[in-house]
C-alpha positions as CSV (number, residue, x, y, z in Angstrom):
1,M,-124.2,-49.4,-105.4
2,D,-127.2,-50.7,-103.5
3,D,-128.2,-49.8,-99.9
4,T,-126.7,-52.9,-98.3
5,S,-123.2,-52.7,-99.8
6,V,-120.4,-51.0,-97.9
7,P,-117.4,-49.4,-99.5
8,I,-114.4,-51.3,-98.4
9,A,-111.4,-49.2,-97.4
10,S,-108.0,-50.5,-98.1
11,T,-106.0,-51.4,-95.0
12,P,-102.7,-49.6,-94.5
13,H,-99.7,-51.7,-95.1
14,N,-97.4,-52.4,-92.1
15,D,-94.4,-52.2,-94.5
16,Q,-94.5,-48.4,-94.4
17,H,-94.4,-48.4,-90.6
18,S,-91.7,-50.9,-90.3
19,T,-89.6,-49.1,-92.9
20,L,-90.0,-45.8,-91.0
21,R,-89.1,-47.5,-87.8
22,N,-86.0,-49.1,-89.3
23,I,-84.8,-45.8,-90.7
24,S,-85.3,-43.8,-87.5
25,A,-83.7,-46.4,-85.3
26,T,-80.4,-46.8,-87.1
27,T,-78.1,-44.8,-84.8
28,G,-77.1,-45.7,-81.3
29,E,-77.5,-42.1,-80.2
30,D,-81.3,-42.2,-81.2
31,I,-81.8,-45.4,-79.1
32,Q,-80.0,-43.9,-76.1
33,M,-82.1,-40.8,-76.4
34,R,-85.3,-42.8,-76.5
35,W,-84.4,-44.9,-73.4
36,F,-83.4,-41.7,-71.6
37,F,-86.8,-40.2,-72.5
38,L,-88.6,-43.4,-71.4
39,R,-86.8,-43.3,-68.1
40,L,-87.6,-39.7,-67.6
41,V,-91.3,-40.3,-68.2
42,A,-91.3,-43.3,-65.8
43,I,-89.7,-41.2,-63.1
44,W,-92.2,-38.4,-63.7
45,I,-95.1,-40.8,-63.2
46,L,-93.7,-42.4,-60.1
47,A,-92.7,-39.0,-58.5
48,T,-96.1,-37.5,-59.2
49,V,-98.0,-40.4,-57.6
50,V,-95.7,-40.8,-54.6
51,L,-95.4,-37.1,-53.9
52,T,-99.2,-36.6,-54.1
53,F,-99.9,-39.3,-51.6
54,I,-97.1,-38.1,-49.2
55,L,-98.5,-34.6,-49.4
56,F,-102.0,-35.9,-48.6
57,C,-100.7,-37.9,-45.6
58,L,-99.0,-34.8,-44.3
59,T,-101.8,-32.3,-44.8
60,R,-105.0,-34.5,-44.9
61,N,-106.3,-32.1,-47.6
62,P,-108.2,-33.9,-50.4
63,Y,-107.2,-31.1,-52.8
64,C,-103.8,-32.6,-52.9
65,F,-105.1,-35.2,-55.2
66,S,-105.5,-32.6,-57.9
67,G,-101.7,-33.1,-58.4
68,L,-102.5,-36.3,-60.1
69,G,-103.6,-34.2,-63.1
70,L,-99.9,-34.0,-63.8
71,L,-100.0,-37.6,-65.0
72,A,-101.9,-36.8,-68.2
73,P,-98.9,-35.7,-70.3
74,P,-96.6,-38.6,-69.4
75,F,-99.5,-41.1,-70.0
76,Y,-100.2,-39.6,-73.4
77,I,-96.5,-39.8,-74.2
78,L,-96.4,-43.5,-73.2
79,Y,-99.5,-44.1,-75.3
80,R,-97.8,-42.6,-78.4
81,I,-94.6,-44.6,-77.8
82,V,-96.5,-47.9,-77.3
83,R,-98.6,-47.2,-80.5
84,F,-95.3,-46.7,-82.4
85,L,-93.6,-49.8,-80.9
86,F,-96.6,-52.1,-81.4
87,P,-98.4,-51.1,-84.6
88,K,-101.8,-52.6,-85.4
89,N,-101.8,-55.9,-87.3
90,D,-104.1,-56.7,-90.2
91,R,-106.5,-58.5,-87.8
92,D,-107.1,-55.3,-85.9
93,Y,-108.0,-53.5,-89.1
94,E,-110.4,-56.3,-90.1
95,V,-112.2,-56.1,-86.8
96,K,-112.5,-52.3,-87.2
97,L,-113.9,-52.8,-90.7
98,E,-116.5,-55.2,-89.4
99,K,-117.6,-52.8,-86.8
100,I,-117.9,-50.0,-89.4
101,K,-120.0,-52.4,-91.6
102,A,-122.3,-53.3,-88.8
103,K,-122.8,-49.7,-87.8
104,Y,-123.5,-48.8,-91.5
105,T,-126.0,-51.6,-91.9
106,A,-127.8,-50.7,-88.7
107,K,-127.9,-47.0,-89.8
108,Q,-129.4,-48.1,-93.2
109,Y,-131.9,-50.3,-91.4
110,Y,-133.2,-47.6,-89.2
111,K,-133.2,-45.1,-92.0
112,K,-135.6,-47.3,-94.0
113,R,-138.0,-47.5,-91.1
């Protein structure tokens, strides 16, 4: 392999993800549980934001905004749910591969200097 060639990684197939999604979403009870959990996370986010600002208005203490740190867990949960519901398509993997190739060639160029 010469210095300019980049090993090409195979892109994951979306068939595996869709199969897993179809298997795990077969029962109505699972779907109800997911919607309940999504509602719970949405209420958590809204309550944290509203209560933090109400507390600030009552006390005028800027330390009240440290309560916004409670938003990190629900946003991470939403991130995971969105990644599961909307998996990457082949184009996203191609763009990522091109970025890796560009980084590799730049690294090889500067290594030769």
